[in-house]
C-alpha positions as CSV (number, residue, x, y, z in Angstrom):
1,I,29.5,1.9,18.6
2,A,27.0,-0.5,20.1
3,T,23.9,1.1,18.6
4,P,25.1,0.8,14.9
5,C,26.2,-2.7,15.6
6,L,22.8,-3.7,17.0
7,I,21.0,-2.0,14.0
8,Y,23.3,-3.9,11.6
9,R,22.6,-7.2,13.4
10,K,18.8,-6.5,13.3
11,N,18.9,-5.7,9.6
12,W,21.0,-8.8,8.9
13,I,18.5,-11.0,10.8
14,H,15.6,-9.5,8.8
15,E,17.4,-10.0,5.6
16,K,18.2,-13.7,6.4
17,M,14.5,-14.3,7.3
18,A,13.1,-12.4,4.4
19,P,15.7,-12.0,1.6
20,G,15.2,-8.8,-0.3
21,I,13.1,-7.0,2.3
22,R,15.6,-4.2,2.9
23,A,15.3,-3.1,-0.8
24,L,11.5,-3.8,-1.2
25,F,10.2,-1.3,1.3
26,P,12.2,1.9,0.5
27,C,12.0,1.3,-3.3
28,R,8.3,0.7,-3.1
29,K,7.7,3.8,-0.9
30,R,9.6,6.0,-3.3
31,Y,7.8,4.6,-6.4
32,I,4.4,5.0,-4.7
33,Q,5.2,8.6,-3.7
34,E,6.2,9.5,-7.3
35,K,3.0,8.0,-8.7
36,A,0.9,9.7,-6.0
37,E,2.5,13.0,-6.9
38,D,1.9,12.3,-10.6
39,A,-1.8,11.8,-9.7
40,V,-1.9,15.4,-8.4
41,S,-0.8,16.6,-11.8
42,H,-3.9,14.8,-13.2
43,G,-6.3,16.7,-11.0
44,I,-7.0,14.6,-7.9
45,S,-8.3,16.7,-5.0
46,A,-8.2,14.3,-2.1
47,V,-6.3,11.2,-0.8
48,V,-7.8,8.1,0.8
49,N,-5.1,5.7,2.2
50,L,-6.8,2.4,2.8
51,G,-4.9,0.3,5.4
52,A,-2.6,3.2,6.0
53,G,-0.8,1.6,9.0
54,L,2.2,3.7,9.9
55,D,2.8,4.9,6.4
56,T,3.7,8.6,6.2
57,L,2.9,9.4,2.5
58,V,0.5,12.2,3.1
59,F,2.8,13.7,5.8
60,R,6.2,13.6,4.0
61,S,5.1,14.6,0.4
62,Q,5.1,18.3,-0.1
63,V,3.1,17.8,-3.3
64,L,0.3,16.2,-1.3
65,A,0.5,18.6,1.6
66,S,-2.3,20.9,0.3
67,L,-4.8,18.1,-0.1
68,P,-7.3,16.7,2.4
69,A,-6.6,13.1,3.3
70,W,-8.3,10.3,5.0
71,E,-6.4,7.4,6.5
72,V,-8.3,4.2,7.1
73,D,-7.2,1.3,9.2
74,Q,-8.1,-1.0,12.1
75,P,-8.8,0.8,15.4
76,V,-5.6,-0.4,17.1
77,N,-3.4,0.8,14.2
78,V,-5.2,4.2,14.1
79,A,-4.6,4.7,17.8
80,A,-0.9,3.7,17.6
81,K,-0.2,5.9,14.6
82,R,-1.8,9.0,16.2
83,K,0.2,8.6,19.3
84,G,3.4,8.2,17.3
85,L,2.8,11.1,14.9
86,E,1.7,13.5,17.6
87,R,4.9,12.7,19.5
88,A,6.9,13.3,16.4
89,L,5.0,16.4,15.0
90,G,3.7,17.9,18.1
91,K,0.2,18.1,16.7
92,W,-1.9,15.9,14.3
93,P,-2.5,17.8,11.1
94,D,-6.1,19.0,10.7
95,R,-6.2,18.1,7.0
96,V,-5.7,14.4,7.8
97,T,-8.7,12.5,9.1
98,Q,-8.3,9.0,10.7
99,V,-11.1,6.5,10.1
100,A,-11.2,3.2,12.1
101,V,-12.7,0.3,10.1
102,D,-12.8,-3.4,9.8
103,F,-12.5,-4.0,6.0
104,D,-14.0,-7.5,6.2
105,H,-17.1,-6.6,8.2
106,E,-17.9,-2.9,8.1
107,D,-19.2,-0.5,5.4
108,L,-16.2,1.4,4.1
109,S,-18.2,3.9,2.2
110,Q,-20.4,4.8,5.2
111,K,-17.4,5.0,7.5
112,L,-15.8,7.5,5.1
113,R,-18.9,9.5,4.7
114,N,-19.3,9.8,8.5
115,A,-15.7,11.1,8.6
116,G,-16.5,13.8,6.1
117,Y,-15.3,12.2,2.8
118,E,-18.0,13.0,0.2
119,G,-16.3,11.3,-2.8
120,N,-17.6,13.8,-5.4
121,E,-14.2,14.8,-6.8
122,P,-11.3,12.7,-8.3
123,T,-9.4,11.0,-5.5
124,L,-6.2,9.2,-5.1
125,F,-6.7,5.8,-3.4
126,V,-3.8,3.9,-1.9
127,L,-3.7,0.3,-0.8
128,E,-0.1,-0.6,0.0
129,A,0.5,-4.0,1.4
130,V,-3.2,-4.4,2.2
131,T,-4.9,-6.7,-0.4
132,Q,-3.2,-9.9,0.7
133,Y,-4.7,-9.6,4.2
134,L,-8.3,-9.3,3.0
135,T,-10.7,-12.2,2.6
136,E,-12.7,-12.6,-0.6
137,D,-15.5,-10.7,1.1
138,G,-13.2,-7.9,2.1
139,I,-11.8,-7.7,-1.5
140,A,-15.3,-7.6,-2.9
141,S,-16.5,-4.9,-0.6
142,T,-13.4,-2.8,-1.0
143,F,-13.3,-2.9,-4.8
144,D,-17.1,-2.4,-4.9
145,F,-16.5,0.9,-3.0
146,L,-13.7,1.8,-5.5
147,S,-16.0,1.1,-8.4
148,K,-18.0,4.1,-7.4
149,A,-15.0,6.5,-7.4
150,P,-15.4,9.6,-9.6
151,T,-14.0,9.4,-13.2
152,G,-10.3,10.5,-13.2
153,S,-9.6,9.1,-9.8
154,R,-6.3,7.2,-9.4
155,L,-5.5,4.0,-7.6
156,L,-2.2,2.7,-6.3
157,F,-2.2,-0.8,-4.9
158,T,0.1,-3.7,-4.3
159,Y,-0.7,-7.4,-4.4
160,V,1.1,-10.7,-3.7
161,K,1.5,-13.0,-6.6
162,Q,-0.9,-15.9,-6.6
163,S,2.0,-18.3,-7.5
164,F,3.5,-17.5,-4.1
165,L,0.3,-18.0,-2.2
166,D,-0.2,-21.4,-4.0
167,G,3.3,-22.5,-2.9
168,D,4.5,-22.8,-6.5
169,D,7.0,-20.0,-6.5
170,I,8.4,-19.7,-3.0
171,G,12.1,-19.6,-3.8
172,D,14.2,-18.7,-0.7
173,L,11.2,-17.1,1.0
174,K,10.1,-20.2,2.9
175,M,10.1,-18.4,6.3
176,I,7.8,-15.6,4.9
177,Y,5.6,-18.3,3.4
178,K,5.3,-20.2,6.6
179,S,4.6,-17.1,8.7
180,T,2.0,-15.5,6.4
181,V,0.4,-18.1,4.1
182,Q,0.5,-21.3,6.2
183,K,-0.6,-19.4,9.2
184,G,-3.6,-18.0,7.4
185,I,-2.6,-14.4,7.5
186,W,-2.4,-13.8,3.8
187,H,-5.4,-14.7,1.8
188,F,-5.7,-12.9,-1.5
189,G,-3.4,-12.8,-4.5
190,L,-3.4,-12.1,-8.2
191,N,-1.6,-13.4,-11.3
192,P,0.2,-10.5,-13.0
193,E,-1.3,-11.4,-16.4
194,T,-4.9,-11.1,-15.0
195,V,-4.6,-7.8,-13.2
196,A,-6.2,-5.7,-16.0
197,D,-9.1,-8.2,-16.2
198,F,-9.6,-8.1,-12.5
199,L,-9.8,-4.3,-12.4
200,A,-12.0,-3.8,-15.6
201,P,-15.3,-4.8,-14.1
202,F,-14.8,-2.2,-11.4
203,G,-14.2,0.5,-14.0
204,W,-10.4,0.8,-13.5
205,E,-7.8,0.8,-16.2
206,V,-4.1,0.0,-15.7
207,V,-1.7,2.9,-16.2
208,A,1.4,1.3,-14.9
209,H,2.1,-2.2,-13.5
210,E,5.6,-3.0,-12.3
211,S,7.2,-5.8,-10.5
212,S,9.3,-5.2,-7.4
213,E,12.4,-6.1,-9.5
214,E,11.5,-3.4,-12.1
215,I,10.9,-0.9,-9.3
216,A,14.2,-1.7,-7.6
217,A,16.0,-1.3,-10.9
218,R,14.9,2.3,-11.0
219,Y,16.5,3.3,-7.8
220,I,19.1,0.8,-6.6
221,P,21.8,1.5,-9.3
222,E,22.1,5.2,-8.3
223,T,23.2,4.1,-4.8
224,G,26.2,2.3,-6.2
225,R,25.1,-0.9,-4.3
226,T,24.0,-4.3,-5.4
227,I,20.9,-5.2,-3.4
228,R,18.3,-7.7,-4.3
229,T,14.6,-7.2,-3.7
230,M,11.8,-9.5,-2.7
231,P,10.1,-10.6,-5.9
232,I,6.6,-11.3,-4.8
233,E,4.7,-8.0,-4.6
234,P,4.1,-5.8,-7.7
235,V,2.6,-2.3,-7.7
236,V,-0.3,-1.3,-9.9
237,Y,-1.2,2.3,-10.8
238,A,-4.7,2.7,-12.4
239,V,-7.2,5.4,-13.5
240,K,-10.9,5.4,-13.1
241,R,-12.8,5.5,-16.4
């Protein structure tokens, strides 16, 4: 009995500190997986997950299971994930290559080439909960790399609304704002109405662009529950022209 109670208490605390967080993550994960699997139907032949963290997309999706994948992140995250996944799976899958990189200071393209990614075929690129942590230099170098992606490649990324970073639309997320923006952890944001213009110079065209509320509305009703989501981080699905 104690364990479920402790889990409930932990979830309750998280929800009080960051209202909507319990719905944000599972809904976003499901949405991104569906779009990633859609990308396979459009001919992508590899997956590059930038800032993969502990995400399990390329491990849990049966549709992506036949594709080579590269997971890019900071060295400490790469090591922690490998340890955890090897403990869970028994063996790290040969088709998934880890790449340790500092997005703000290292050449992403060179790091991937050194790890065996040639970048000659349409690729699915994923940046989930990554862009807000990057500096302007990090954003510039990352999207410069993405601008060289083969035609037909697909991109899934999330971003934090600029109005939240500016402090104009915090709502009841004051604790999140203090712990991320005021502490200098989150740097980059976008205005939803300017996303297409942001991507265009890099050769990307928006296919779908949905708010966290729209994404939650896809999945929450079928659970029979009424759960709010955190309204600050939309998801963009784009194609390389």
